[in-house]
C-alpha positions, 0 to 999 in steps of 0.5 A: 567376467568368467564366473570362476574369476569371482573366486577369492574376490569380495562380493561388494566389489563392483565388477563382482556385483555386476557379474552376479546381477545375471543371477537375480534370484540370489538370496542369503541362506537363512540360518543354514550354517553348521557349527563349524561354519559359524566358527569361521564365519561362513555365509551362503547365497542361493538362487534356487531358480538359477541352480547356483549356491555361493559360499562367502567368508564373513568378510564377503570373500567368495570361497566357493561356487556350487553349480547344481543339476536339475532337481539337486537340493530342490532347485533348477539346473544351473543356467550359466556356462559350465567349465570346458563348456560341458553340460550336465549330460556329460560323463567323466570321459567328456570332462577329462577330454576338455579339462585334462587329466584330473588331479584326483579321481575317485571311483563310484562309492556309497556314503551314508546310505547314498550312492555316489558316482565318480568324482573328478578334481581339476586343480588350477593355480587359484582354485579347483573344479570338482565334478560329482557325477551321478551314480547311475551314469546319467551325467553330472550331479554337481560342479563345485569351484573352490578357492585353493586354500579351501580344498581338502587335501590339496597342496597349496604350494601352487595355490597363488594367483 
């Protein structure tokens, strides 16, 4: 089962548990939710050694997958397959070549004193893939896959399935 196929599924489903066994370091995040997250019952599983963070609803639905680059949030590089068989050294043009025209493209910017590289969003019927590049044109910083209804600013007319 492709990791992206886990989006929208319950963490307790046998096929989900079997796929996540590939990431034995996954552990619940201790008390690391914001006030907004608590209001809607969000939890996180993290594996620092596997470079993976999973956002869950209170009912156990997988809402988002975060694939981290080396050193991001103090962790190791995600060791699974990235979308389009990209690698963390890829640049925006590489992602566009394998994933198609992005549904959202944001130029590099600064936010809260931090420089951010280019951002691309690719919408699929049931989820979106977000790729945040490093500000120094040195590859990918973070890849996120999120169920369509959780994506800010996304039209949900094509979000079924």
